[in-house]
N, CA, C and O of each residue as an XYZ file, in Angstrom:
716
protein
N     -59.887     13.504     64.535
C     -58.772     12.926     65.222
C     -59.113     12.809     66.739
O     -59.515     13.764     67.403
N     -58.926     11.615     67.203
C     -59.210     11.468     68.742
C     -58.020     12.097     69.551
O     -56.943     12.354     69.012
N     -58.262     12.311     70.785
C     -57.205     12.885     71.633
C     -55.966     11.883     71.689
O     -54.812     12.312     71.668
N     -56.233     10.674     71.754
C     -55.129      9.687     71.783
C     -54.348      9.703     70.463
O     -53.120      9.622     70.480
N     -55.075      9.813     69.262
C     -54.352      9.923     67.977
C     -53.530     11.161     67.952
O     -52.422     11.129     67.416
N     -54.013     12.308     68.522
C     -53.314     13.511     68.403
C     -52.039     13.416     69.387
O     -51.029     14.066     69.119
N     -52.097     12.677     70.418
C     -50.866     12.482     71.357
C     -49.932     11.646     70.486
O     -48.768     12.035     70.392
N     -50.299     10.565     69.854
C     -49.486      9.680     69.110
C     -48.735     10.417     67.973
O     -47.546     10.219     67.722
N     -49.558     11.314     67.284
C     -49.011     12.012     66.161
C     -48.038     13.098     66.547
O     -47.111     13.377     65.787
N     -48.214     13.745     67.734
C     -47.282     14.892     68.166
C     -45.889     14.270     68.414
O     -45.698     13.370     69.233
N     -44.951     14.815     67.654
C     -43.503     14.496     67.782
C     -42.741     15.695     67.885
O     -43.196     16.769     67.491
N     -41.545     15.572     68.418
C     -40.618     16.747     68.465
C     -40.088     17.024     67.143
O     -39.349     16.189     66.620
N     -40.381     18.103     66.543
C     -39.828     18.544     65.198
C     -38.704     19.531     65.381
O     -38.807     20.548     66.068
N     -37.614     19.160     64.717
C     -36.446     19.978     64.779
C     -35.945     20.616     63.483
O     -34.974     21.372     63.468
N     -36.611     20.297     62.451
C     -36.315     20.895     61.103
C     -37.601     21.380     60.526
O     -38.631     20.706     60.533
N     -37.490     22.651     59.996
C     -38.654     23.382     59.597
C     -38.419     23.933     58.170
O     -37.282     24.148     57.748
N     -39.532     24.152     57.448
C     -39.447     24.760     56.175
C     -39.324     26.318     56.392
O     -39.424     26.768     57.533
N     -39.109     27.142     55.316
C     -38.969     28.544     55.514
C     -40.382     29.296     55.527
O     -40.475     30.518     55.651
N     -41.460     28.442     55.386
C     -42.793     29.075     55.464
C     -43.030     29.749     56.879
O     -42.756     29.133     57.909
N     -43.492     30.896     56.895
C     -43.842     31.579     58.121
C     -44.939     30.876     58.820
O     -45.751     30.193     58.197
N     -44.981     31.039     60.176
C     -46.203     30.630     60.944
C     -47.077     31.849     61.045
O     -46.652     32.933     61.445
N     -48.317     31.629     60.667
C     -49.326     32.772     60.556
C     -49.643     33.288     62.057
O     -49.591     32.561     63.049
N     -49.972     34.625     62.062
C     -50.333     35.223     63.268
C     -51.619     34.561     63.849
O     -51.769     34.435     65.064
N     -52.444     34.188     63.034
C     -53.681     33.440     63.550
C     -53.304     32.159     64.182
O     -53.803     31.889     65.274
N     -52.453     31.313     63.601
C     -52.003     30.137     64.284
C     -51.253     30.450     65.574
O     -51.493     29.751     66.559
N     -50.414     31.387     65.648
C     -49.715     31.790     66.846
C     -50.743     32.228     67.912
O     -50.571     31.867     69.076
N     -51.761     32.960     67.584
C     -52.785     33.320     68.449
C     -53.496     32.203     69.060
O     -53.796     32.208     70.254
N     -53.794     31.165     68.197
C     -54.480     29.951     68.548
C     -53.574     29.134     69.553
O     -54.039     28.666     70.592
N     -52.329     29.000     69.203
C     -51.411     28.215     70.073
C     -51.124     28.900     71.502
O     -51.035     28.215     72.520
N     -50.999     30.174     71.504
C     -50.850     30.774     72.779
C     -52.169     30.852     73.588
O     -52.160     30.827     74.818
N     -53.264     30.945     72.882
C     -54.556     30.802     73.573
C     -54.711     29.411     74.227
O     -55.267     29.311     75.321
N     -54.259     28.408     73.612
C     -54.228     27.017     74.167
C     -53.412     27.062     75.496
O     -53.798     26.491     76.516
N     -52.257     27.783     75.411
C     -51.470     27.842     76.592
C     -52.099     28.446     77.744
O     -51.888     28.038     78.886
N     -52.945     29.507     77.439
C     -53.666     30.184     78.498
C     -54.782     29.444     79.126
O     -55.172     29.714     80.262
N     -55.330     28.451     78.344
C     -56.505     27.751     78.768
C     -56.157     26.577     79.725
O     -57.102     25.952     80.205
N     -54.945     26.237     80.033
C     -54.539     25.193     80.842
C     -54.817     25.410     82.262
O     -54.905     26.554     82.710
N     -54.959     24.364     82.997
C     -55.207     24.582     84.495
C     -54.010     25.296     85.170
O     -52.876     25.260     84.694
N     -54.340     25.948     86.314
C     -53.362     26.793     86.979
C     -53.482     26.617     88.461
O     -54.561     26.788     89.029
N     -52.390     26.277     89.096
C     -52.489     26.007     90.515
C     -53.070     27.182     91.238
O     -52.636     28.316     91.038
N     -54.052     26.930     92.080
C     -54.764     27.910     92.886
C     -55.325     29.058     91.981
O     -55.561     30.181     92.429
N     -55.513     28.714     90.729
C     -56.097     29.751     89.704
C     -55.300     31.013     89.696
O     -55.833     32.111     89.537
N     -53.996     30.844     89.874
C     -53.134     32.119     89.954
C     -52.752     32.544     88.591
O     -52.352     33.698     88.442
N     -52.827     31.757     87.596
C     -52.433     32.107     86.329
C     -50.995     32.704     86.200
O     -50.796     33.833     85.752
N     -50.078     31.924     86.594
C     -48.762     32.307     86.850
C     -47.927     32.259     85.591
O     -46.797     32.747     85.609
N     -48.408     31.712     84.523
C     -47.618     31.535     83.262
C     -47.694     32.851     82.378
O     -48.756     33.443     82.185
N     -46.552     33.230     81.891
C     -46.336     34.355     80.920
C     -45.781     33.862     79.630
O     -44.848     33.060     79.590
N     -46.378     34.363     78.553
C     -45.816     33.918     77.223
C     -45.331     35.094     76.482
O     -45.950     36.158     76.513
N     -44.188     34.926     75.783
C     -43.538     35.917     75.089
C     -43.338     35.294     73.572
O     -42.526     34.385     73.395
N     -44.079     35.801     72.551
C     -44.050     35.306     71.228
C     -42.961     35.993     70.548
O     -42.875     37.219     70.610
N     -42.086     35.253     69.874
C     -40.964     35.893     69.185
C     -41.132     35.491     67.758
O     -41.214     34.303     67.449
N     -41.190     36.541     66.805
C     -41.268     36.237     65.340
C     -40.121     36.881     64.622
O     -39.915     36.557     63.452
N     -39.354     37.766     65.217
C     -38.291     38.252     64.428
C     -37.180     37.254     64.265
O     -36.654     36.753     65.259
N     -36.798     36.944     63.022
C     -35.771     35.930     62.682
C     -34.446     36.181     63.502
O     -33.918     35.268     64.136
N     -33.968     37.373     63.463
C     -32.653     37.642     64.240
C     -32.806     37.276     65.622
O     -31.910     36.605     66.134
N     -33.854     37.631     66.335
C     -34.088     37.383     67.666
C     -34.254     35.790     67.949
O     -33.789     35.277     68.966
N     -34.937     35.078     66.990
C     -35.057     33.612     67.067
C     -33.734     33.003     67.027
O     -33.433     32.107     67.816
N     -32.878     33.477     66.088
C     -31.498     32.988     65.999
C     -30.684     33.105     67.282
O     -29.959     32.200     67.694
N     -30.848     34.259     67.873
C     -30.228     34.639     69.196
C     -30.685     33.707     70.324
O     -29.903     33.330     71.197
N     -31.960     33.351     70.281
C     -32.556     32.371     71.314
C     -31.742     31.039     71.195
O     -31.558     30.350     72.199
N     -31.304     30.711     70.093
C     -30.607     29.386     69.973
C     -29.327     29.315     70.774
O     -28.820     28.228     71.047
N     -28.761     30.558     71.181
C     -27.503     30.530     71.927
C     -27.907     30.535     73.474
O     -27.039     30.811     74.301
N     -29.099     30.260     73.844
C     -29.393     30.348     75.241
C     -28.771     29.271     76.078
O     -28.634     29.392     77.296
N     -28.376     28.149     75.354
C     -27.574     27.107     75.960
C     -26.735     26.379     74.809
O     -27.051     26.442     73.621
N     -25.690     25.719     75.274
C     -24.790     25.208     74.311
C     -25.250     23.938     73.521
O     -24.699     23.683     72.450
N     -26.162     23.196     73.973
C     -26.626     22.038     73.346
C     -28.194     21.993     73.166
O     -28.926     22.602     73.945
N     -28.621     21.345     72.246
C     -30.097     21.128     72.099
C     -31.025     22.327     71.929
O     -32.221     22.252     72.211
N     -30.449     23.432     71.462
C     -31.350     24.589     71.224
C     -31.170     24.947     69.706
O     -31.827     25.871     69.226
N     -30.335     24.265     68.991
C     -30.078     24.586     67.658
C     -31.182     24.652     66.719
O     -31.113     25.415     65.756
N     -32.346     23.803     66.950
C     -33.493     23.863     66.146
C     -34.183     25.131     66.141
O     -35.029     25.395     65.287
N     -33.818     26.010     67.160
C     -34.443     27.406     67.004
C     -33.956     28.164     65.813
O     -34.649     29.056     65.324
N     -32.750     27.829     65.313
C     -32.210     28.606     64.138
C     -33.132     28.412     62.939
O     -33.260     29.311     62.109
N     -33.787     27.229     62.836
C     -34.705     26.960     61.724
C     -36.121     27.362     61.952
O     -36.914     27.496     61.020
N     -36.449     27.566     63.284
C     -37.883     27.866     63.667
C     -38.293     29.109     63.052
O     -37.463     29.996     62.852
N     -39.613     29.253     62.708
C     -40.048     30.467     62.225
C     -40.763     31.352     63.199
O     -41.091     32.509     62.936
N     -40.991     30.737     64.356
C     -41.510     31.395     65.525
C     -41.181     30.751     66.789
O     -40.850     29.566     66.774
N     -41.233     31.388     67.857
C     -40.982     30.806     69.238
C     -41.671     31.420     70.251
O     -41.946     32.619     70.194
N     -42.010     30.638     71.275
C     -42.739     31.225     72.466
C     -41.944     30.891     73.636
O     -41.717     29.731     73.980
N     -41.519     31.938     74.249
C     -40.770     31.892     75.601
C     -41.759     31.743     76.612
O     -42.621     32.613     76.740
N     -41.730     30.668     77.396
C     -42.604     30.305     78.439
C     -42.080     30.562     79.825
O     -41.102     29.935     80.232
N     -42.693     31.462     80.569
C     -42.087     31.912     81.861
C     -43.165     31.641     82.923
O     -44.331     31.404     82.605
N     -42.744     31.683     84.176
C     -43.631     31.621     85.298
C     -43.294     32.784     86.284
O     -42.155     33.218     86.456
N     -44.417     33.239     86.912
C     -44.193     34.240     87.911
C     -43.720     33.462     89.235
O     -44.308     32.483     89.694
N     -42.642     34.010     89.740
C     -41.952     33.245     90.855
C     -42.804     33.332     92.205
O     -42.583     32.578     93.152
N     -43.780     34.298     92.212
C     -44.657     34.311     93.336
C     -45.522     33.141     93.545
O     -45.992     32.954     94.668
N     -45.790     32.303     92.538
C     -46.518     31.083     92.646
C     -45.644     29.896     92.848
O     -44.676     29.692     92.115
N     -45.994     29.051     93.903
C     -45.232     27.982     94.277
C     -45.226     26.830     93.179
O     -44.362     25.955     93.242
N     -46.152     26.826     92.205
C     -46.245     25.869     91.211
C     -46.092     26.459     89.835
O     -46.753     26.013     88.897
N     -45.246     27.441     89.689
C     -44.969     28.050     88.403
C     -44.466     27.115     87.357
O     -44.813     27.203     86.179
N     -43.670     26.251     87.796
C     -43.022     25.190     86.890
C     -44.038     24.218     86.325
O     -43.991     23.852     85.150
N     -44.884     23.842     87.115
C     -45.998     22.876     86.687
C     -46.879     23.704     85.853
O     -47.219     23.254     84.759
N     -47.288     24.852     86.231
C     -48.232     25.599     85.389
C     -47.627     25.952     83.951
O     -48.342     25.864     82.953
N     -46.378     26.326     83.875
C     -45.720     26.536     82.661
C     -45.630     25.402     81.842
O     -45.815     25.515     80.630
N     -45.322     24.128     82.453
C     -45.267     22.888     81.762
C     -46.540     22.520     81.182
O     -46.584     22.032     80.053
N     -47.591     22.723     81.883
C     -48.888     22.390     81.288
C     -49.224     23.278     80.028
O     -49.763     22.805     79.027
N     -48.855     24.638     80.160
C     -49.041     25.485     79.007
C     -48.215     25.071     77.853
O     -48.667     25.162     76.712
N     -46.972     24.600     78.102
C     -46.145     24.166     76.985
C     -46.742     22.877     76.320
O     -46.671     22.744     75.099
N     -47.282     22.004     77.049
C     -47.817     20.805     76.482
C     -49.111     21.161     75.653
O     -49.280     20.692     74.528
N     -49.970     21.962     76.221
C     -51.160     22.369     75.454
C     -50.764     23.065     74.173
O     -51.371     22.783     73.139
N     -49.861     23.889     74.168
C     -49.344     24.595     73.007
C     -48.811     23.631     71.936
O     -49.089     23.775     70.746
N     -48.056     22.670     72.394
C     -47.532     21.641     71.497
C     -48.655     20.843     70.823
O     -48.591     20.568     69.625
N     -49.628     20.493     71.555
C     -50.791     19.803     70.997
C     -51.626     20.611     69.992
O     -52.138     20.151     68.972
N     -51.690     21.884     70.427
C     -52.431     22.816     69.477
C     -51.628     23.000     68.185
O     -52.222     23.051     67.108
N     -50.363     23.097     68.257
C     -49.518     23.237     67.053
C     -49.728     22.018     66.228
O     -49.962     22.148     65.026
N     -49.661     20.821     66.790
C     -49.828     19.640     66.129
C     -51.196     19.608     65.295
O     -51.247     19.324     64.098
N     -52.310     19.942     66.104
C     -53.564     19.970     65.402
C     -53.679     20.919     64.250
O     -54.460     20.707     63.323
N     -52.858     22.018     64.315
C     -52.772     22.966     63.218
C     -51.944     22.498     61.948
O     -52.021     23.093     60.873
N     -51.154     21.394     62.158
C     -50.285     20.898     61.150
C     -48.912     21.446     61.329
O     -48.067     21.282     60.449
N     -48.642     22.116     62.476
C     -47.388     22.740     62.683
C     -46.428     21.800     63.520
O     -46.898     20.918     64.239
N     -45.169     22.002     63.409
C     -44.255     21.244     64.229
C     -43.782     22.062     65.370
O     -43.830     23.290     65.301
N     -43.302     21.412     66.476
C     -42.855     22.108     67.719
C     -41.817     21.317     68.338
O     -41.692     20.125     68.054
N     -41.018     21.938     69.219
C     -40.053     21.374     70.049
C     -39.846     22.151     71.296
O     -39.700     23.373     71.272
N     -39.832     21.431     72.412
C     -39.669     22.031     73.660
C     -38.127     22.173     73.951
O     -37.369     21.203     73.950
N     -37.762     23.363     74.180
C     -36.301     23.682     74.448
C     -36.200     23.975     75.960
O     -36.639     25.031     76.415
N     -35.643     23.074     76.706
C     -35.686     23.316     78.161
C     -34.641     24.478     78.467
O     -33.575     24.533     77.854
N     -34.971     25.334     79.372
C     -34.085     26.479     79.665
C     -33.787     26.469     81.178
O     -32.647     26.700     81.579
N     -34.838     26.194     82.045
C     -34.542     26.340     83.442
C     -33.400     25.444     83.894
O     -33.336     24.275     83.514
N     -32.510     25.980     84.691
C     -31.335     25.281     85.262
C     -30.270     25.106     84.242
O     -29.356     24.316     84.480
N     -30.307     25.802     83.071
C     -29.341     25.560     82.089
C     -28.409     26.748     82.083
O     -28.747     27.781     82.662
N     -27.186     26.645     81.421
C     -26.216     27.688     81.335
C     -26.003     28.042     79.943
O     -25.947     27.126     79.122
N     -25.861     29.397     79.521
C     -25.709     29.822     78.153
C     -24.221     29.687     77.751
O     -23.348     29.336     78.545
N     -24.005     29.995     76.455
C     -22.681     29.979     75.922
C     -22.001     31.411     76.070
O     -20.825     31.595     75.757
N     -22.821     32.398     76.564
C     -22.362     33.697     76.739
C     -21.819     34.023     78.083
O     -22.355     33.622     79.116
N     -20.661     34.815     78.054
C     -20.018     35.088     79.290
C     -20.583     36.539     79.868
O     -20.880     37.447     79.091
N     -20.686     36.653     81.132
C     -21.122     37.822     81.750
C     -19.977     38.816     81.927
O     -18.859     38.480     81.536
N     -20.154     39.937     82.449
C     -19.068     40.863     82.789
C     -18.015     40.333     83.585
O     -16.872     40.766     83.436
N     -18.314     39.315     84.533
C     -17.325     38.834     85.355
C     -16.617     37.621     84.733
O     -15.856     36.926     85.406
N     -16.866     37.388     83.507
C     -16.132     36.347     82.781
C     -16.796     34.958     82.945
O     -16.431     34.007     82.254
N     -17.727     34.862     83.824
C     -18.402     33.594     84.083
C     -19.625     33.430     83.098
O     -20.192     34.423     82.642
N     -19.980     32.253     82.812
C     -21.078     31.987     81.902
C     -22.413     32.527     82.547
O     -22.694     32.312     83.726
N     -23.152     33.189     81.751
C     -24.579     33.533     82.229
C     -25.380     32.258     82.264
O     -25.141     31.334     81.487
N     -26.320     32.214     83.159
C     -27.461     31.201     83.169
C     -28.234     31.494     81.876
O     -28.228     32.622     81.382
N     -28.910     30.444     81.325
C     -29.801     30.647     80.278
C     -30.807     31.652     80.492
O     -31.140     32.406     79.577
N     -31.375     31.718     81.781
C     -32.331     32.806     82.107
C     -31.718     34.230     82.078
O     -32.356     35.186     81.635
N     -30.450     34.340     82.570
C     -29.817     35.640     82.504
C     -29.618     36.111     81.086
O     -29.846     37.283     80.786
N     -29.207     35.243     80.228
C     -29.049     35.546     78.827
C     -30.379     35.965     78.231
O     -30.483     37.007     77.585
N     -31.302     35.218     78.436
C     -32.666     35.572     77.830
C     -33.191     36.829     78.510
O     -33.836     37.626     77.828
N     -32.972     37.068     79.780
C     -33.379     38.281     80.388
C     -32.836     39.454     79.724
O     -33.561     40.421     79.491
N     -31.451     39.429     79.365
C     -30.843     40.510     78.699
C     -31.405     40.667     77.248
O     -31.704     41.763     76.775
N     -31.510     39.607     76.655
C     -31.904     39.602     75.176
C     -33.297     40.133     74.972
O     -33.557     40.934     74.075
N     -34.255     39.636     75.888
C     -35.626     40.027     75.756
C     -36.198     41.087     76.694
O     -37.390     41.394     76.708
N     -35.259     41.622     77.478
C     -35.806     42.628     78.479
C     -36.862     42.045     79.416
O     -37.891     42.671     79.670
N     -36.598     40.844     79.925
C     -37.544     40.260     80.911
C     -37.491     40.960     82.146
O     -36.415     41.373     82.576
N     -38.698     41.150     82.830
C     -38.659     41.754     84.055
C     -38.279     40.765     85.259
O     -38.329     39.542     85.128
N     -37.925     41.355     86.348
C     -37.669     40.597     87.565
C     -38.939     39.927     87.951
O     -40.008     40.412     87.579
N     -38.895     38.841     88.674
C     -40.068     38.137     89.206
C     -40.589     37.031     88.319
O     -41.505     36.297     88.690
N     -40.014     36.922     87.178
C     -40.411     35.703     86.222
C     -39.165     34.918     85.983
O     -38.054     35.432     86.107
N     -39.346     33.697     85.646
C     -38.259     32.781     85.420
C     -38.671     32.006     84.124
O     -39.817     31.571     84.019
N     -37.746     31.834     83.144
C     -38.042     31.058     81.992
C     -37.983     29.593     82.230
O     -36.969     29.069     82.690
N     -39.069     28.914     81.920
C     -39.090     27.471     81.967
C     -38.467     26.734     80.653
O     -37.672     25.795     80.687
N     -38.963     27.318     79.563
C     -38.656     26.687     78.241
C     -38.922     27.673     77.164
O     -39.503     28.739     77.361
N     -38.442     27.245     75.943
C     -38.874     27.984     74.680
C     -39.504     26.941     73.823
O     -38.975     25.837     73.697
N     -40.612     27.256     73.236
C     -41.312     26.426     72.320
C     -40.900     26.748     70.873
O     -41.378     27.783     70.409
N     -40.086     26.017     70.090
C     -39.773     26.300     68.750
C     -40.983     25.858     67.871
O     -41.561     24.795     68.098
N     -41.338     26.664     66.903
C     -42.507     26.420     66.018
C     -42.160     26.540     64.630
O     -41.281     27.343     64.316
N     -42.776     25.800     63.701
C     -42.662     25.972     62.290
C     -43.333     24.912     61.572
O     -43.858     23.987     62.193
N     -43.357     24.984     60.191
C     -43.881     23.918     59.462
C     -42.883     22.812     59.233
O     -41.761     23.052     58.787
N     -43.288     21.622     59.535
C     -42.234     20.501     59.527
C     -41.648     20.387     58.139
O     -42.338     20.519     57.128
N     -40.231     20.113     58.122
C     -39.504     19.933     56.891
C     -39.942     18.513     56.310
O     -39.927     18.284     55.101
N     -40.308     17.636     57.209
C     -40.743     16.338     56.791
C     -41.707     15.717     57.710
O     -41.768     16.063     58.890
N     -42.444     14.831     57.215
C     -43.531     14.186     58.037
C     -42.907     13.132     58.848
O     -42.102     12.356     58.333
N     -43.242     13.059     60.131
C     -42.788     12.091     61.112
C     -43.993     11.179     61.324
O     -45.135     11.635     61.359
N     -43.714      9.865     61.467
C     -44.748      8.907     61.754
C     -45.205      8.988     63.178
O     -44.404      9.303     64.059
N     -46.489      8.711     63.447
C     -46.946      8.734     64.785
C     -46.268      7.658     65.634
O     -45.921      6.598     65.114
N     -46.071      7.915     66.942
C     -45.503      6.917     67.833
C     -46.411      6.002     68.226
O     -47.581      6.355     68.381
N     -46.023      4.710     68.444
C     -46.868      3.599     68.836
C     -46.852      3.527     70.342
O     -45.914      3.999     70.985
N     -47.921      2.918     70.926
C     -47.959      2.680     72.366
C     -46.746      1.901     72.770
O     -46.135      2.211     73.793
N     -46.345      0.835     71.960
C     -45.253      0.032     72.403
C     -43.977      0.834     72.602
O     -43.160      0.505     73.462
N     -43.788      1.979     71.738
C     -42.585      2.783     71.808
C     -42.701      3.694     73.055
O     -41.687      4.202     73.534
N     -43.785      3.881     73.523
C     -44.077      4.713     74.795
C     -43.716      3.867     76.065
O     -43.713      4.372     77.188
N     -43.435      2.656     75.847
C     -43.049      1.704     77.033
C     -44.151      1.562     78.045
O     -44.020      2.058     79.164
N     -45.253      0.889     77.685
C     -46.246      0.718     78.642
C     -45.916     -0.053     79.812
O     -46.749     -0.105     80.718
N     -44.751     -0.697     79.928
C     -44.386     -1.396     81.087
C     -44.144     -0.410     82.299
O     -43.945     -0.845     83.433
N     -44.170      0.912     82.010
C     -43.962      1.831     83.107
C     -45.317      2.076     83.838
O     -45.361      2.813     84.822
N     -46.307      1.514     83.397
C     -47.675      1.557     84.187
C     -47.655      0.467     85.206
O     -47.371     -0.696     84.920
N     -47.988      0.911     86.494
C     -48.050     -0.030     87.646
C     -49.422      0.030     88.181
O     -50.018      1.106     88.233
N     -49.945     -1.066     88.577
C     -51.372     -1.107     89.138
C     -51.242     -1.586     90.640
O     -50.581     -2.570     90.972
N     -51.874     -0.862     91.418
C     -51.983     -1.250     92.857
C     -50.758     -0.929     93.683
O     -50.797     -0.087     94.580
N     -49.723     -1.577     93.385
C     -48.328     -1.282     93.981
C     -47.301     -1.313     92.930
O     -47.477     -1.865     91.844
N     -46.249     -0.721     93.272
C     -45.102     -0.775     92.338
C     -44.548     -2.119     92.104
O     -43.593     -2.270     91.343
C-alpha cells in the first residue's frame, strides 16, 4: 500500500468488536508515536497505554461529548506533552497521527478524542466541573508538568469503512503562490 493509499484508507473508527488489541500491536503503535519528529529533539511526548476495560470506560467520561467511542474501545493511548517544551502540542499531535496510521496499517481502527481545553462531566470538591485534564490526572495518577493532548481510542473495526476520496478532502483548499 502506498503512503497516499494509507492516508485515504485511514478513517475515524467509533465502533469496535470485542476482540482485544494484542500487546504486540500496541507496542508497534506506540513505537510509531515515539518515532515522530520532535521540536528541538526534546522528545516531549509521553504515552500512557490503557488496557483495563473499567479504566477505558472511565476515560469516556473525560468530557461530555464525543468521547463515547472509548466505551467500545479495547485499548487507549493517553497522549501527553511535557509542559517544559514550547511545542509539546505539535509534538503530541504528530505522535497521535503516526499512531493512527500505524493502527490502520495493522488493520485496527482508531479515533482521536480531543482532551486539551475540554471540561469533564465530573464535579470537583468546589462543585465546579473539573477540566478534562484534571479528571484524567486524578483517574490515572498523572504527574505535574504534563498535559493531556488527546486520547487515541483503538480496536478492531466493527465494520469496514470505505477509503476517502481526494474530492472529499476538498482540494480547493490548496492555494498556489498567493491565497
